[in-house]
C-alpha positions in Angstrom: 36.2 -25.3 52.6 35.7 -23.4 55.9 38.2 -21.9 58.5 37.4 -21.4 62.1 39.3 -20.5 65.3 39.6 -23.3 67.7 42.0 -21.4 69.9 44.5 -18.6 69.6 47.3 -20.8 68.1 45.6 -23.0 65.7 42.8 -23.3 63.1 41.1 -26.1 61.3 39.4 -26.2 57.9 36.2 -28.1 57.2 32.6 -27.5 55.7 29.4 -26.5 57.4 28.1 -30.0 57.8 31.2 -31.0 59.7 31.1 -27.7 61.7 27.6 -28.4 62.7 28.7 -31.7 64.3 31.5 -30.1 66.0 29.6 -27.0 67.3 26.8 -29.4 68.7 29.3 -31.0 71.0 29.8 -27.6 72.6 26.2 -26.4 72.8 24.1 -29.4 73.6 24.2 -32.4 76.0 21.9 -35.2 77.0 20.9 -35.8 80.6 18.2 -38.3 81.6 16.7 -38.4 78.0 16.5 -34.6 77.9 18.6 -32.5 75.5 19.9 -29.4 77.0 20.9 -26.6 74.6 22.9 -23.4 75.1 21.1 -20.1 74.9 22.3 -16.6 74.9 19.2 -14.9 76.1 15.4 -14.8 76.0 13.6 -11.7 75.2 10.5 -10.0 73.7 10.9 -8.5 70.3 8.9 -6.6 67.8 9.5 -9.1 65.0 6.4 -10.7 63.4 4.3 -8.1 65.1 5.6 -9.3 68.4 7.4 -12.5 69.3 9.0 -14.2 72.3 12.5 -15.1 71.3 15.1 -17.5 72.4 18.6 -16.7 71.0 20.6 -20.0 70.7 24.3 -20.1 70.5 26.3 -21.8 67.7 26.1 -21.6 64.0 27.5 -23.5 60.9 27.9 -20.3 58.9 30.0 -17.1 59.6 28.1 -14.5 57.6 29.8 -11.1 57.2 26.6 -9.2 58.0 25.6 -11.2 61.1 24.9 -9.3 64.3 25.5 -12.3 66.5 28.7 -13.5 64.8 30.9 -12.7 67.9 28.6 -14.7 70.0 28.6 -17.7 67.7 32.2 -18.1 67.1 33.5 -21.5 68.0 36.2 -20.1 70.1 33.6 -18.2 72.2 31.0 -21.1 72.7 32.5 -22.5 75.8 32.3 -19.2 77.8 29.2 -17.6 76.6 25.6 -18.6 77.5 23.7 -21.0 79.6 22.1 -24.5 79.1 18.3 -24.9 79.1 16.2 -28.1 79.0 13.3 -28.3 76.6 10.7 -27.8 79.3 12.4 -24.7 80.7 13.0 -23.2 77.4 9.4 -23.9 76.2 7.9 -22.4 79.5 10.2 -19.4 79.3 9.0 -18.6 75.7 5.3 -19.1 76.5 5.7 -16.9 79.6 7.1 -14.1 77.5 4.5 -14.6 74.9 1.6 -14.5 77.6 3.0 -11.5 79.2 3.0 -9.5 76.1 0.1 -11.1 74.4 2.3 -12.4 71.6 1.0 -15.2 69.2 4.5 -16.0 68.1 7.4 -17.7 69.6 10.9 -18.4 68.0 14.3 -19.5 68.0 16.9 -17.2 66.5 20.5 -15.9 67.0 22.5 -18.9 66.1 21.5 -22.0 64.0 18.6 -23.8 65.8 18.8 -26.9 63.8 22.1 -27.6 65.4 21.1 -29.6 68.4 17.8 -30.6 66.6 16.8 -33.1 69.2 16.4 -30.2 71.7 14.1 -28.5 69.2 11.9 -31.5 68.8 11.5 -31.9 72.5 10.8 -28.2 72.9 8.1 -28.5 70.3 6.6 -31.4 72.1 6.5 -29.4 75.3 4.9 -26.4 73.4 2.3 -28.7 72.0 1.5 -30.0 75.4 1.3 -26.7 77.1 -0.9 -24.8 74.7 -3.2 -25.1 71.7 -1.3 -24.9 68.4 -4.1 -22.7 66.9 -3.1 -20.0 69.4 0.7 -20.1 69.4 2.9 -20.3 66.3 6.5 -21.5 66.5 8.9 -19.9 64.1 12.2 -21.8 63.3 14.7 -19.4 61.8 17.4 -21.3 59.9 19.8 -21.1 57.0 18.4 -24.5 55.9 21.7 -26.2 55.3 21.1 -29.2 57.7 17.5 -29.5 56.5 18.7 -29.7 53.0 21.3 -32.2 53.8 18.8 -34.5 55.7 15.0 -34.7 54.7 14.4 -36.4 58.0 14.3 -32.9 59.6 11.4 -32.0 57.5 9.7 -35.3 58.5 10.0 -34.4 62.1 8.8 -30.8 61.7 5.7 -32.1 59.8 4.6 -33.6 63.1 3.8 -30.0 64.5 1.4 -28.1 62.4 2.0 -24.8 64.4 5.6 -24.6 63.0 6.7 -22.0 60.5 10.1 -22.4 59.1 11.9 -19.3 57.9 14.9 -20.1 55.7 17.3 -17.3 55.3 19.1 -17.5 51.9 22.7 -16.1 52.1 22.8 -14.4 48.7 21.0 -15.3 45.5 23.7 -17.5 43.8 26.5 -19.9 44.9 29.1 -17.0 44.3 27.2 -14.6 46.4 26.8 -17.3 49.1 30.6 -17.7 49.0 31.3 -14.0 49.3 28.9 -13.7 52.3 29.9 -16.8 54.3 33.4 -17.8 53.1 32.0 -21.2 52.4 32.3 -23.1 49.1 29.4 -22.2 46.9 28.2 -25.8 46.5 26.7 -25.6 50.0 24.2 -23.0 48.7 22.4 -25.9 47.0 21.5 -27.4 50.4 19.7 -24.1 51.2 17.6 -24.5 48.1 17.2 -28.2 48.7 15.7 -27.3 52.2 13.1 -25.1 50.5 12.2 -27.9 48.1 11.8 -30.4 50.8 9.7 -28.1 53.0 7.4 -27.2 50.2 7.1 -30.9 49.1 6.0 -31.8 52.5 3.6 -28.7 52.8 5.4 -27.3 55.9 4.6 -23.5 56.3 7.6 -21.9 55.0 8.9 -18.3 54.5 12.0 -17.6 52.2 14.0 -14.6 53.3 16.5 -13.1 50.9 19.1 -10.7 51.9 18.7 -8.6 48.9 21.5 -6.0 49.4 24.1 -8.5 48.4 22.4 -9.8 45.2 22.7 -8.5 41.8 19.6 -8.0 39.6 20.6 -11.0 37.4 21.2 -13.4 40.3 17.9 -12.4 41.9 16.1 -13.0 38.7 17.6 -16.4 38.4 16.7 -17.3 41.9 13.2 -16.4 41.6 13.0 -18.6 38.3 14.4 -21.4 40.3 12.0 -21.0 43.2 9.0 -20.7 40.9 9.9 -24.1 39.5 9.3 -25.4 43.0 5.9 -24.2 43.3 4.0 -21.3 41.3 2.5 -19.6 44.3 5.9 -19.6 46.2 6.4 -15.9 45.3 4.0 -15.1 48.1 6.2 -16.7 50.6 9.3 -14.7 49.8 10.6 -11.8 52.1 13.3 -9.3 51.3 15.7 -8.8 54.1 18.0 -5.7 54.4 21.3 -5.8 56.3 21.4 -3.7 59.6 24.7 -1.8 60.1 25.5 -2.4 63.7 29.1 -1.5 64.7 30.3 -5.0 64.6 28.7 -5.6 61.2 30.4 -2.5 59.9 33.7 -3.8 61.0 33.1 -7.1 59.2 31.9 -5.5 55.9 34.7 -2.9 55.8 37.4 -5.4 56.4 35.9 -7.8 53.8 35.4 -4.8 51.3 31.8 -6.1 51.0 29.3 -3.2 50.5 25.6 -4.1 49.9 23.7 -1.7 47.6 20.9 -1.2 50.3 21.2 -1.4 54.0 19.7 0.2 57.2 21.4 2.4 59.9 19.6 0.9 62.9 20.6 3.8 65.1 18.8 6.4 63.0 16.5 3.9 61.4 17.5 5.4 58.0 17.5 3.4 54.7 20.7 3.7 52.7 21.2 3.0 49.1 23.8 2.7 46.5 27.1 4.6 47.1 25.7 6.0 50.3 26.1 2.6 51.9 29.8 2.3 51.2 30.4 5.9 52.3 28.4 5.3 55.5 30.4 2.1 56.3 33.7 3.7 55.6 32.8 6.8 57.7 31.6 4.9 60.6 34.4 2.6 60.6 36.9 5.3 60.7 34.9 7.1 63.5 35.1 4.0 65.6 38.7 3.4 65.0 39.5 7.0 66.1 37.2 6.8 69.1 38.1 5.3 72.5 36.9 1.9 71.3 40.1 -0.1 70.6 38.1 -3.1 69.4 34.9 -2.1 67.6 33.9 -5.8 67.2 32.9 -5.7 70.8 30.5 -2.8 70.5 
């Protein structure tokens, strides 16, 4: 089960599927057959060798290493961000891509499959504005809603320029629970999403946040993925948590210390006990500084 702040006085407990439906009411609306979705920002990034990025608001998981967790908290959804229609969002992404000579455009930040009708309309706009052999669209997702409903894959299959990047939260149900606070049974939806995407031959990348995985769980995960398809190993990317101030706060308070992570300020890779020492040191420094609430840094 999952706990989320609805306001300062009360909380409600539910699962990520239910959370998705509730969040969608806050971040998407329908007007004249157009689905408007809430965004936090549009930007040019260096990811994938350069990509135009739309950061959506609203997620169905609260991962303890997520840089955008504060933005995606349910209690903040009403007061953060702005709505964009599918045409405006598509044009904004393509404008950034053209200006920077990017091949890739993507949705990131929150969970884009919440408000999936907006995504489909956006893809139709992109398909109409440009040739898909020049622009690739990357859908960054935790895959839970895709694993819950195969119809998501059937819709994405209509757009051959789409790449789906599924970010696995740990390498086992127990690690998933530790990272997200959600019952481990929902980890299976992430794996189901990967199965469906490969079954329908949708271009798919599997991202694994390796710092929260044990050697044993990582081995079992790879064995499970290889049963889906033998060449799947070439579609796996290893992610490393970035220790932004708000991430340090969450990890410290959860007493969750990855075995490998990156200090994004100095661009230094940390390993083993150095990670825990770094988190403890930085957390203490933030607490002793003028910042009374390091979660807002």
